[in-house]
N, C-alpha and C positions, 0 to 999 in steps of 0.2 A: 969616390967609387961611381956615383951616378954620371960624371962627366965623361968617364971612360965606357960606359955602358953602350950596348948597341941599341938605338931605339927606332923602331919602325914608325916613322911620323907620317899621320895622315893617310895610311895605307888603307884606303876606303875605296868602295865600288859604289858607283851610282846604279848598280843594277836593282831590278824591280821585280821580286817576286811579289806575289800578291795576294791572291786567295788562300784562305786557310780550310781546313776540314774541321769537323766538330771536334770539340776538344776531347782528347783521350788519354788514359793512363795505361800504363805499362803493367801487365801482371807481374808478380814476382818471378814466376817461372820463365816466363816468356822473355822479360827484361835481361834476367841472370844469363840465359843461352845466348841472346843476341848482342849483347853489348860487346863492344870491340875490346880486344885485350891489348893493353896499351903498356909498353916498357914501363913509362911512368908510374903505372899504378901497380906497382910490384906486389905490395900486400895482398890484392886480389886477383893476382893472374895465375892462371893455370897453365899446365904444360901447352908448350905450341904445338906439339904432335897430335893432340885431340881434335883435329879438324872435324872428324866425323860426328863429334857431338854436337856440331852445329847443323847437322843435317837431319835431325828427327823434329824439327819444327813443323807444325801444320800449317797447310794452306800455302801453296807456291804463288808468290806474285812476281817472280822475277823470270822474265823470258829468256830463253837461250836465243839471243841474236845473230851470233856471229862466230867463226872460228878464230881463236886468238893464238893458238899455238903456232899454228903456220905463218904468224907474222912475227919476225923478230923483234920488233918495237913492243908488241905485246908480252913475249916473253920476259923481256926486260922489265916491263910493268910490274909483271906479275912476281919477278924475283925482287923486286923493290918492296911489293906488299909484304912477301915472305921476310924479308931482311929486318923490317921494322917491327914485324909480329903484331899487325893488325889485321883481325878476322872479323869480317863484316858478314851480315845475312846472305847477300846475294854476291858475295865475292869469296865465299867459304870454301868452296871445293877445289880440290887440286885437278888439273887437267888430266885426261884419261884418253885412251882408245882413239878416237878420231880426232883429237885435240880441241874439241869444243868444251864450252864450260859447263860442268854439270850442274843442272838446275836445283836451286835450294829453296828452302821453305821459311817463310817468316810470316809471323801473325802478330798484329797489336789490335786487341780488341777491346772495345768500350760499347757495351749493347750491342748494336748491329752495325757499328761503323768498322770497316778494315780497309784502313789507307793502303794503297797500292802503291809499290816502288818497280819501276822497270828498269831493266840493263837495256839501254839503247845502243842501236848499232852506230857506228860512226856515220855511216851514209845517211841515216834518218837525221842526225843533228846537223850534218853538213848540209844536207837539201833544205832543212828547216831555215838554216841562217846565210843561205845563199853563197855556200862555201866559206862561211865566216869572213864575208865581204865586210870592208871597213865601214860601209854605211850602216851596217846593222850593229857596229860596236856601240855599246850604252855604258860602259864603264871600264876602268883599268886602274889595277893597283900595283905594287911593289913586285908581285910574281903572278898575279893571274888577270884575265881580262874576261869581261862578260858581253855576250852577244844576244840580240834579241833574235827570235826565231818563230816561224809559223809551222806546226806539224802538219801532216795530211788531213788530219782530224779536224783542223781549224783552230786547235788550242795554241794559244801564245805562250811561248816560253822565254827564260833567261838562261843561256848556257854559260855557266862560268868554268874557265879552263886554265891551266898554268901557261903560262907564257912560255912559247917554243923555244925562247933562247935561254930559259932557265934551267940549268942542270944542277942546282942546289938539292942534294937529297934531303936536307932539313925541309924544305919548300915542300918535296913531294910529301914528306911524312906529315906535315902541317895541313896539307890539303886533303889527306886521306885521313886524318884525325877529325877534320871537318865533317867528311862524307860519315865517319864513325858514329858522329855525334847527333847530327841532324836526322839521321834516319831512326832515331829513338826518341825524336821531340815531336809530340802534337798537341799543340795548343792554338788557341785563335790568335795569341799575339806573339808567335814565332813563325819563322820563315818555313813555307812548305815544300820540301822535295818532292819531286814527283820520279827522279830516277837518276841514272848515271849511266857514263860510257867510259870505259878503260882502252878503247881503241885510240891509237895515235896519241896518246896523252890521256891525262886524267880530266874527266867532265863531270860536273854537277849540274843537274837540269830543275830548275824552279820553274813555278808559275810566275808568270809576269804580271807587274802592276803598273799602269801607265802614269801614276801620280808621282813616281820619283821618291825621294827621300826628304826625311825633316830638314836637313840641311840646307837643301835647296829651297824649301819650302819658307825657312825662316829667313835665310840669307841672300836667296837667289844664286843664280850659277857664278862660277868662279869670278868673272869680269862683268857681273852685272848686279842688278838689285831685284828682289822679289816684287812684282807688280801689283800682288793682292796679298795683303797681311793676313796671316792667321787670325781669325776671330779667337777671342777668349775661351769660349765655350769648346772650340776644337782644341785649343792648346792644354786645357784643363783635361780633356778626355785623352788626350795623348800621354799626359803624364801618368793617368790610371792606367792606361792600358799598358804603357811599359812596365808599370809597377806589377801589375798581373803577371806579365810574361817573365820576369825576374824572379817572381815569387813562385811560380811554376818550375823553373829550372832550378832554384836552390831547395825547395822543399817536396815537390811531387815528382821528381824523377827517380829511379832506382838507385842511382849515383847521383850525388850532388854535381850540378855542372857550373862553372864559374866561367862567364863569357870573356872576361878580361878586354873587351873592347866596346862597351857600350859608349856610344857618341851619337849625335844627330845623324851622321851620315849612313848610320847602321840601322836607322828606324825607318822602315818602308812603310809607305803610306797608301791606304786602300781607298776606293771611290767614295767621293764626297768629302773625304778626311773624317767622317763620323762613325763613332762606333756601332757597330750593328751585330750582338753578339748571338742573334738568331742563327742557327747552324747553316740555314738555306742561303743565307745572304752572304756577300762577301763582307771582310773584316776590317777594320779602319786602318790598323797599323800592325807591322811585324817587326821583331828583332831579328836581324840578319846577320851574316857573316861570322860564322863560328870557328874561323880558321886559328884564332888563338884560344879557344876554348879548353878547359881542362875538366876532366873528371875529378872529383874529390871523394875517395873512398871514406867510408863511414869511420873507420878508426883513425883517419888523418885529420888533423886540425887545419893544416894548409900545406901548400906547395911552395917549393923555394925555386925560383925560375930563374934561369939564366940562358941567353942574355935578355934583358928588359925589352919587351914589344908592347907596342899600343899607340896611343895618341896622346901627345904631350897636352896638358890642359885637363885630361881626365884621370891621369895617373895617380892614384893613392900615394900617401908619403911612403908607407911601408913597403909599397911595390916597388918605387922607382929608386928608394934607397937601398933597399934589402932583398928583393925580389920575391917578397912575401906574399902570397896570393890566396885568398879565401873568399867567402861571400862577401866580406864587407869591402873588397876591392871593388865589386860591382855596385855596392851601394854608394862609395864615394863618388863613383863617376855617375851613378844616377842622380846624386845631389847635385852635380856639376851641370848635368844635362837640365835638371829643373830650373835652375837660374838661367841657362841659356834660352829656355822656353820663355821665362818670365820677362827678362830684359831683351831679347832679340839681340845680344851680344854673343860674339863667338868667344869660346873659352881661352883663345889668345887672339888679341886683336892685332891689326896691321902695325901697332906701335909696340908690340911684344909684351903689351900690359896683361897680367892675369884677370880674368874676369872675377876669381875669387878675391884677389887684392883690392878690386875696385869696389866689389859689392859687400864686402863686410862692413865697412863703416855705415853703409845705409841699411844693412841688417841689423846692426847693433842699434842705431836710433830708429829704427820701425819706420823708415822714410819709404814706405810703398810708391808713392808718387815718383820720387827719382828714380826708384828702382824697376819700375815696369817699363815695358817697351813703349816709347813715344808713339808707334805706329798703333797702340791700342787706343790713343786719346782718352785714357781712363775709362774706357768702356769694358769693365771687367766686374765681376761680383767680388766684392772686397772682402767676403769672408772665405771664398775659395782661395784668392790670392793670399790672404794672412795665411792660411793652412798650408799652401804650398811653400811660402818662404820659410815658413816655421820648420818643415818637412827637410827644405834643402839644408838649412842650417845645422841640422842635426846629423845629415848624411854627410856632409863634408868635414865633421871634425878630424882634427889630426889624428888622434888615436883610434884606432880601429874598435877599440873595446867599448868606446862611449859612443859609437854608432849604431842607430837601431838595425835590426833584422828586417828583411823585406817583409815579413808577416806584420812586424810593428809598423812600418811604413803604411802598409795598407791599411791598417787599423785607423791610423791618423787621417789618411787621405779619405776614408769612406765613413768614418765613425763621426756622429754628430757632436760627441764631447771631447773635441781635440784638447782641451786645456787639461782633462782629466788623463788622457794618454800621454800627453807630454811631460806630466809631473814624474813617470817613471823613467824618464830619460835625463834627467837633470844632472849634471856633472857637479862634483866637489867643486867648491870655489877656487882650490887650488889649481884647477885644470881650465878655467874659462878662458884664460888669456892665451892658451897655447896655440890658438889660430895665428896670433901675431907672429910668432917665432916663423910658422910654417909659411905664411904668406911673404914675409920679408926674405925669406931664403929663397922662396919660388922666384920672386922677382929679381934677385941677383942673379940667379941662374940664367934668367932672359936676357939680361944685359952682358953677359959674359960668354955664354956658350953658343958659338956660331951655329951649332945643329937646328937651332930653332928658327933660323932666319928662313923666310920663304925661299 
């Protein structure tokens, strides 16, 4: 089954959104009204005809920037939105009268914080990116590309748009799903959306971060190497920051969000790579690219997803074998990410060897020195290192039932009594060797399946 599955390999963007707003949560009423209605979320879906329900929210933050009905392409875009039944806070109203888009209201309030999203005109983002000049291109994936731009107010942005040659309706839906999710996320360790544009195609506008992503920081650019290795303190703080971001997505959103594509390329780094959780300062890292993310309604235990999409090396066994997606899918990928940060190795190296297959004997023998990235030159806190290795070993268990939740992960990463916490995660002796079967199976797939070749 897996060999015939469609897998989107390394479909990442080196786009760099950076700054984050103060942490804020959704009130129950606001989140329920402003959540996108997605076909996949059938049990919590309401009638598609009740668009007016979305127009009663307080505090308009979406500006009426252009006339779309007069543009044929704009009409087709709106039709696409209607067909896939996604309703967003600032795309919720039908066209009327003059053909302009009716202003809608949206508010997410935590204390006095009111994040604002704008509907930008195409002229604004085109001018900002020098008409999407190739020199402004900072990232490209399988169906979208990202451009750096400078707005008239001096703000530097990253504009993510669908590739013009892409006519796949599923990719349009995926792009809109990302919009529907990111507008409801507000946390220091998640990407910060500042607006969108639906003229001449779909565009998401993020704040720009000049320090790039974790993959580049760890491994260098595609045909080079990192000149300045990340210090241990930075690596440790990145692990904790990603854990906090995932914990927020899984536990503190109105509807649980499964990211499905946690990997180093999707971790954007802020100034100095250092955590700064003061709301006034810039934050160190952010989880980005929610194109594959899924809402998980309360009464659902998991999604069954076909085709399989993601980045091989990070995919949980139950996902790439059976298409099963839940919070533990992200937990597995997070475990792989921890090992990548610890070892400095890619999840799949140039010889197609799995990082998990290489690391397991070293983890079992507690060989920290061989496991650690040589670039660290043994300059690391041994207690922190052991704690991260222990956490990774739990997260990459083959059976999702025996993986910890992100709440438990955070407890182990931040609680002083790591040995006491770990006792609750012990597996029965009959299951402790299950990773052997998994790693052997993965290794055989690397040697036989051509889709994993560079």
